[in-house]
MARMI-112679 format. One line per 5 residues: number of its first residue (from 0); for each residue x, y, z of N, C-alpha, C, O, CB. Coordinates in steps of 0.1 Angstrom, whole numbers, plus 5000, padded with zeros to 4 digits. Glycine has a CB too. Layout:
! MARMI-112679
NUM	X Y Z X Y Z X Y Z X Y Z X Y Z ~ ...
This chain:
! MARMI-112679
0	5086 5133 5173 5085 5119 5170 5070 5115 5169 5067 5103 5168 5091 5111 5181 ~ 5061 5124 5167 5047 5121 5166 5043 5116 5152 5032 5111 5151 5039 5133 5169 ~ 5052 5118 5142 5048 5114 5129 5052 5099 5127 5064 5096 5127 5055 5123 5119 ~ 5042 5091 5126 5045 5077 5123 5040 5073 5109 5031 5079 5104 5038 5068 5134 ~ 5047 5064 5103 5043 5059 5090 5031 5051 5091 5030 5042 5099 5055 5051 5083
5	5021 5054 5082 5009 5047 5081 5009 5038 5068 5014 5043 5058 4996 5056 5081 ~ 5005 5026 5069 5006 5017 5058 4992 5013 5052 4982 5013 5059 5013 5004 5062 ~ 4992 5011 5039 4980 5005 5033 4985 4992 5026 4993 4993 5017 4973 5014 5023 ~ 4980 4980 5030 4984 4968 5024 4974 4964 5013 4962 4964 5015 4984 4957 5034 ~ 4979 4962 5000 4970 4959 4990 4966 4944 4990 4970 4937 4999 4976 4962 4976
10	4958 4940 4981 4952 4926 4981 4962 4915 4979 4959 4904 4980 4941 4925 4971 ~ 4974 4919 4975 4984 4909 4973 4992 4905 4985 5002 4897 4985 4994 4913 4962 ~ 4989 4912 4996 4996 4910 5009 4987 4902 5018 4975 4906 5020 5001 4924 5015 ~ 4993 4892 5025 4985 4884 5034 4979 4892 5046 4986 4901 5051 4994 4873 5039 ~ 4967 4889 5049 4961 4896 5061 4968 4894 5074 4968 4902 5083 4946 4891 5062
15	4975 4883 5075 4983 4880 5087 4994 4890 5089 4998 4893 5100 4989 4866 5086 ~ 4999 4896 5078 5009 4907 5079 5003 4919 5086 5009 4925 5094 5015 4910 5066 ~ 4990 4922 5081 4983 4934 5087 4981 4931 5102 4984 4940 5110 4970 4936 5080 ~ 4977 4919 5106 4975 4916 5120 4988 4918 5128 4988 4923 5139 4970 4902 5122 ~ 4999 4913 5122 5012 4914 5129 5017 4928 5131 5022 4932 5141 5022 4906 5121
20	5015 4936 5120 5018 4950 5121 5010 4958 5132 5015 4966 5139 5017 4957 5108 ~ 4997 4955 5132 4988 4961 5141 4992 4957 5156 4991 4965 5165 4973 4957 5138 ~ 4995 4944 5157 4999 4939 5170 5011 4947 5176 5013 4948 5188 5003 4924 5169 ~ 5019 4952 5167 5031 4960 5170 5028 4975 5171 5037 4983 5172 5042 4957 5161 ~ 5015 4978 5170 5011 4992 5172 5011 5001 5159 5010 5013 5160 5020 4999 5182
25	5013 4995 5148 5013 5003 5135 4999 5005 5130 4990 4997 5132 5022 4996 5125 ~ 4997 5016 5123 4985 5020 5117 4984 5014 5103 4992 5018 5094 4983 5036 5116 ~ 4975 5005 5101 4974 4997 5089 4960 4996 5084 4951 4994 5092 4980 4983 5091 ~ 4958 4999 5071 4945 4996 5064 4948 4985 5054 4960 4983 5050 4939 5009 5058 ~ 4938 4978 5049 4939 4968 5039 4929 4971 5028 4919 4977 5030 4938 4954 5045
30	4932 4966 5016 4923 4967 5005 4909 4962 5007 4900 4969 5005 4929 4960 4993 ~ 4908 4949 5013 4895 4944 5016 4887 4953 5026 4875 4955 5024 4895 4930 5021 ~ 4893 4957 5036 4887 4966 5046 4882 4979 5041 4872 4984 5045 4896 4968 5058 ~ 4889 4984 5031 4885 4997 5025 4877 4995 5012 4874 5005 5005 4898 5005 5021 ~ 4872 4983 5010 4863 4980 4999 4869 4984 4985 4863 4990 4976 4850 4988 5000
35	4882 4981 4984 4890 4984 4972 4894 4971 4964 4902 4972 4955 4902 4992 4975 ~ 4888 4960 4967 4891 4948 4960 4888 4949 4945 4877 4954 4942 4884 4936 4966 ~ 4897 4946 4937 4895 4946 4922 4897 4960 4916 4896 4960 4903 4881 4941 4920 ~ 4899 4970 4923 4902 4983 4917 4916 4984 4911 4924 4976 4915 4899 4995 4927 ~ 4918 4993 4903 4931 4994 4896 4942 4998 4906 4940 5003 4917 4931 5004 4885
40	4955 4995 4902 4966 4999 4911 4967 5014 4912 4970 5019 4923 4979 4994 4904 ~ 4963 5021 4902 4963 5036 4903 4953 5041 4913 4956 5050 4920 4959 5042 4889 ~ 4941 5035 4914 4932 5038 4924 4937 5035 4938 4935 5043 4948 4918 5031 4922 ~ 4944 5023 4939 4950 5020 4952 4960 5030 4957 4960 5035 4968 4957 5006 4951 ~ 4968 5035 4947 4978 5045 4950 4971 5058 4954 4976 5065 4963 4988 5047 4938
45	4961 5062 4946 4954 5074 4950 4948 5074 4964 4949 5084 4971 4942 5077 4940 ~ 4943 5062 4968 4937 5061 4981 4949 5063 4991 4947 5070 5001 4931 5047 4983 ~ 4960 5056 4989 4971 5058 4999 4976 5072 5000 4978 5077 5011 4983 5049 4994 ~ 4978 5079 4988 4982 5092 4988 4972 5102 4995 4976 5110 5003 4985 5097 4974 ~ 4960 5100 4993 4949 5108 4999 4948 5107 5014 4944 5116 5021 4936 5105 4992
50	4953 5095 5019 4952 5092 5033 4965 5092 5040 4967 5087 5051 4945 5079 5035 ~ 4976 5097 5033 4989 5098 5039 4995 5084 5042 5002 5083 5052 4988 5106 5051 ~ 4993 5074 5034 4997 5061 5037 5008 5056 5026 5008 5061 5015 4986 5051 5037 ~ 5016 5047 5030 5025 5041 5021 5019 5027 5017 5015 5020 5026 5039 5039 5028 ~ 5019 5024 5004 5014 5012 5000 5025 5001 5002 5036 5002 4998 5010 5012 4985
55	5021 4990 5008 5029 4978 5009 5023 4968 5000 5011 4964 5001 5029 4973 5025 ~ 5031 4963 4991 5026 4954 4980 5036 4943 4976 5048 4945 4978 5021 4962 4968 ~ 5031 4933 4970 5040 4923 4963 5037 4923 4948 5041 4914 4941 5038 4909 4969 ~ 5030 4934 4944 5026 4935 4930 5036 4943 4922 5037 4955 4925 5012 4942 4929 ~ 5043 4937 4913 5053 4944 4906 5048 4954 4896 5056 4961 4890 5062 4934 4898
60	5035 4954 4894 5029 4964 4885 5032 4978 4890 5031 4988 4882 5014 4962 4883 ~ 5034 4980 4903 5037 4993 4909 5050 4998 4903 5053 5010 4904 5037 4992 4924 ~ 5059 4990 4898 5071 4994 4892 5068 5002 4879 5074 5012 4876 5081 4982 4889 ~ 5058 4997 4872 5053 5004 4860 5047 5018 4863 5050 5028 4857 5042 4996 4853 ~ 5039 5018 4874 5034 5031 4879 5045 5041 4882 5044 5053 4880 5024 5029 4891
65	5055 5035 4889 5067 5044 4893 5073 5051 4881 5078 5062 4882 5077 5035 4899 ~ 5072 5045 4869 5078 5051 4857 5068 5059 4849 5072 5064 4838 5085 5041 4849 ~ 5056 5059 4853 5045 5066 4845 5046 5081 4846 5052 5087 4855 5031 5062 4850 ~ 5041 5087 4836 5041 5102 4835 5032 5108 4846 5035 5118 4852 5036 5107 4822 ~ 5021 5101 4849 5011 5106 4859 5018 5108 4873 5015 5118 4879 5000 5096 4860
70	5025 5098 4877 5030 5099 4891 5045 5103 4893 5049 5107 4903 5028 5086 4898 ~ 5053 5102 4882 5067 5105 4882 5075 5097 4892 5086 5092 4888 5069 5120 4886 ~ 5070 5095 4903 5077 5087 4913 5067 5080 4923 5058 5086 4927 5087 5095 4921 ~ 5069 5067 4925 5061 5060 4934 5068 5060 4948 5071 5049 4954 5058 5045 4929 ~ 5070 5072 4953 5077 5073 4966 5069 5067 4978 5074 5064 4988 5079 5088 4969
75	5056 5065 4975 5047 5059 4986 5045 5044 4984 5035 5039 4989 5034 5066 4985 ~ 5054 5038 4977 5053 5023 4974 5064 5016 4982 5075 5020 4981 5053 5020 4959 ~ 5060 5005 4988 5070 4996 4994 5067 4983 4988 5057 4976 4991 5068 4996 5010 ~ 5077 4978 4980 5075 4966 4973 5082 4955 4981 5094 4956 4985 5081 4966 4959 ~ 5075 4944 4983 5081 4932 4990 5082 4921 4979 5073 4918 4972 5072 4928 5002
80	5093 4914 4980 5095 4903 4970 5084 4892 4972 5080 4889 4983 5109 4897 4971 ~ 5080 4886 4961 5070 4875 4962 5077 4863 4967 5089 4862 4968 5063 4872 4949 ~ 5069 4853 4972 5074 4841 4978 5081 4833 4967 5087 4822 4970 5063 4833 4984
């Protein structure tokens, strides 16, 4: 049970969600904290994959990445509906 899911929240997710997840003991990074503001979705995904993290986003562009030839599958994406 030592393997826990680590998350990376992109810039479309409220920082309060990161705080809430951390309060519950989850390992979370955010786009602003990692100096990734304004970089492409592909770079965000590369960061998450390189660091063993699942991307949590409300950005539907990740659906496009999911179908791209480069990634075949966005298994590391967790899409949350927008408000």
